[in-house]
C-alpha positions as CSV (number, residue, x, y, z in Angstrom):
1,M,33.1,79.5,6.3
2,V,29.4,79.4,7.2
3,F,28.5,82.5,9.1
4,A,24.8,81.8,9.7
5,T,22.4,78.9,9.4
6,R,18.7,78.7,8.4
7,W,16.4,77.0,10.9
8,T,12.7,76.6,10.4
9,R,10.6,76.7,13.6
10,E,8.0,73.9,13.8
11,T,5.4,76.4,14.7
12,S,5.9,78.6,11.7
13,C,6.9,78.5,8.1
14,R,9.1,81.6,8.7
15,V,12.8,80.8,8.1
16,V,15.0,82.1,11.0
17,V,18.6,82.8,10.2
18,R,21.0,82.8,13.2
19,C,24.7,82.4,14.0
20,A,25.7,78.9,13.1
21,W,27.2,78.1,16.5
22,A,23.7,77.9,18.0
23,G,23.0,74.7,16.0
24,S,19.7,73.1,16.6
25,D,19.9,72.3,20.3
26,P,16.9,74.0,21.9
27,L,19.0,75.3,24.8
28,M,21.7,76.7,22.6
29,V,19.1,78.2,20.3
30,A,17.2,79.9,23.2
31,Y,20.5,81.2,24.7
32,H,21.5,82.6,21.3
33,D,18.1,84.2,20.7
34,E,17.3,85.5,24.1
35,E,20.6,86.2,26.0
36,W,23.8,86.2,24.0
37,G,24.8,89.8,23.2
38,V,21.9,91.4,25.1
39,P,23.2,94.2,27.4
40,C,22.8,93.1,31.0
41,H,23.1,95.6,33.9
42,D,21.5,93.4,36.7
43,D,24.1,92.4,39.3
44,R,22.6,89.0,40.1
45,D,22.5,88.1,36.5
46,L,26.1,89.3,36.0
47,F,27.2,87.2,38.9
48,E,25.6,84.1,37.5
49,R,27.1,84.6,34.1
50,L,30.6,85.2,35.5
51,I,30.5,82.1,37.6
52,L,29.1,79.9,34.9
53,E,31.7,81.1,32.5
54,G,34.3,80.0,35.0
55,F,32.8,76.6,35.3
56,Q,32.7,76.3,31.5
57,A,36.5,76.4,31.3
58,G,37.6,73.2,29.5
59,L,34.0,72.2,28.8
60,S,31.5,73.0,26.1
61,W,28.9,75.8,26.7
62,A,26.2,73.3,25.9
63,T,27.2,71.2,28.9
64,I,26.9,74.2,31.2
65,L,23.5,75.1,29.7
66,R,22.2,71.6,30.4
67,K,23.3,72.0,34.0
68,R,22.3,75.6,34.4
69,E,19.1,74.9,36.4
70,A,20.9,72.6,38.7
71,F,23.6,75.2,39.2
72,I,21.0,77.8,40.1
73,R,19.5,75.5,42.7
74,A,22.8,74.4,44.1
75,F,24.1,78.0,44.4
76,D,21.0,79.4,46.0
77,G,19.9,81.4,42.9
78,F,23.4,82.8,42.6
79,D,22.8,85.3,45.4
80,P,26.4,86.5,45.9
81,A,25.8,87.3,49.6
82,I,24.6,83.7,50.3
83,V,27.4,82.1,48.2
84,A,30.1,84.3,49.9
85,A,29.0,82.8,53.2
86,Y,29.4,79.2,52.1
87,G,31.5,77.0,54.5
88,T,32.9,73.5,54.4
89,E,29.5,71.8,54.6
90,D,28.4,73.7,51.5
91,V,31.6,72.7,49.6
92,A,30.9,69.1,50.6
93,R,27.3,69.4,49.4
94,L,28.4,70.9,46.1
95,L,31.0,68.2,45.5
96,T,28.3,65.5,45.8
97,D,25.8,67.3,43.5
98,A,25.8,65.3,40.3
99,G,23.8,68.0,38.6
100,I,26.7,70.5,38.5
101,V,30.3,70.4,37.5
102,R,32.0,68.9,40.6
103,N,35.4,70.5,40.4
104,R,36.8,71.5,43.8
105,L,38.9,74.4,42.4
106,K,36.0,75.9,40.5
107,I,33.7,75.5,43.5
108,A,36.2,77.2,45.8
109,A,36.7,80.0,43.2
110,A,32.9,80.6,43.0
111,I,32.8,81.2,46.7
112,S,35.9,83.5,46.8
113,N,34.6,85.2,43.7
114,A,31.3,86.0,45.5
115,E,33.3,87.7,48.2
116,A,35.3,89.7,45.7
117,F,32.0,90.5,43.9
118,L,30.5,92.0,47.1
119,Q,33.6,94.0,47.7
120,T,33.5,95.3,44.1
121,Q,29.8,96.3,44.6
122,R,30.8,98.2,47.7
123,D,33.7,100.0,45.9
124,F,31.6,101.0,42.8
125,G,28.0,101.0,44.0
126,S,27.2,98.1,41.8
127,F,29.1,95.4,39.9
128,A,27.5,96.6,36.7
129,K,29.1,100.1,37.1
130,F,32.5,98.4,37.5
131,I,32.2,95.9,34.7
132,W,30.7,98.1,32.0
133,R,33.8,100.3,32.1
134,F,35.4,97.6,30.0
135,A,32.8,97.7,27.2
136,P,34.5,98.7,23.9
137,A,32.9,101.0,21.4
138,P,30.5,99.2,19.1
139,R,31.9,97.9,15.9
140,S,31.3,100.0,12.8
141,S,30.0,97.0,10.9
142,R,29.0,93.4,11.7
143,L,31.5,90.6,11.5
144,A,31.0,88.6,8.3
145,T,31.9,85.2,9.5
146,L,32.5,83.2,12.7
147,D,36.2,83.2,11.9
148,G,36.2,86.9,12.7
149,I,35.0,86.5,16.3
150,P,38.1,86.9,18.6
151,A,38.8,84.8,21.6
152,T,40.2,87.8,23.5
153,S,40.5,91.5,23.1
154,P,42.4,94.4,24.7
155,E,39.3,95.1,26.8
156,S,39.0,91.5,28.0
157,D,42.8,91.5,28.8
158,A,42.2,94.6,31.0
159,M,39.1,93.1,32.6
160,S,40.9,89.9,33.4
161,K,43.8,91.8,35.0
162,D,41.6,94.0,37.1
163,L,39.4,91.1,38.3
164,K,42.5,89.1,39.3
165,N,43.8,92.1,41.2
166,R,40.5,92.2,43.1
167,G,40.8,88.5,44.1
168,F,38.7,86.9,41.4
169,R,39.8,83.5,40.0
170,F,39.0,81.6,36.8
171,V,38.8,85.0,35.0
172,G,41.4,84.7,32.3
173,S,41.1,86.9,29.2
174,T,39.3,84.2,27.2
175,I,36.7,83.6,29.9
176,C,36.3,87.4,30.3
177,Y,35.6,87.8,26.5
178,A,33.0,85.0,26.6
179,F,31.5,86.8,29.6
180,M,31.5,90.1,27.7
181,Q,29.6,88.3,24.9
182,S,27.1,86.8,27.3
183,A,26.4,90.0,29.1
184,G,26.2,92.1,26.0
185,L,29.4,94.2,26.5
186,V,30.1,93.1,23.0
187,D,27.6,92.0,20.4
188,D,29.1,89.4,18.1
189,H,26.0,88.3,16.2
190,V,27.3,88.0,12.6
191,A,25.9,89.7,9.5
192,G,22.8,87.9,8.4
193,C,21.7,86.6,11.8
194,F,18.2,87.8,12.8
195,R,19.6,89.0,16.1
196,A,22.0,91.4,14.4
197,V,20.0,94.3,15.4
198,A,20.1,96.7,18.4
199,P,19.3,94.4,21.4
200,V,17.0,95.1,24.3
201,R,18.4,95.8,27.7
202,C,17.9,93.3,30.5
């Protein structure tokens, strides 16, 4: 199983080795290089990532990345206070926005999740303080292949259960694990990837 792939940037002769799932799509490469696995403690960013992971269910992540800017515009910069106040006119607007994923259940979940997000902030002082309780201890060594990356974990199971109890939707364990990867609660860059070093904090 290929664990990492070599890509040569057009602007340099330096060969960059990264996790093979990033491929050669510029959006996927940028996401891999700049975001995936980087610890995030900013509540607005965490809200965006959680909502986008929910919209990704049943679709490819590349599809969501291509629509990301449209999502940001449509959802008012993913400000949870604004999204939580959306009404029927906003739902109708979103359902006619061809730039995003026009799924009524996912749109409704994004709005109710914003409400639950704000309540969680009130309960814990910040959403980051709540969500980072589920971060596992770092692995003692890097995973050798993509086959070793799990779809879920005991921590994502616990996160999913707690989020559902707080009123969140589209937060199954698989979605939660992908969110944990995105937000850097886990760092699944495989051995040999140039990002397989201690990441910066956003």
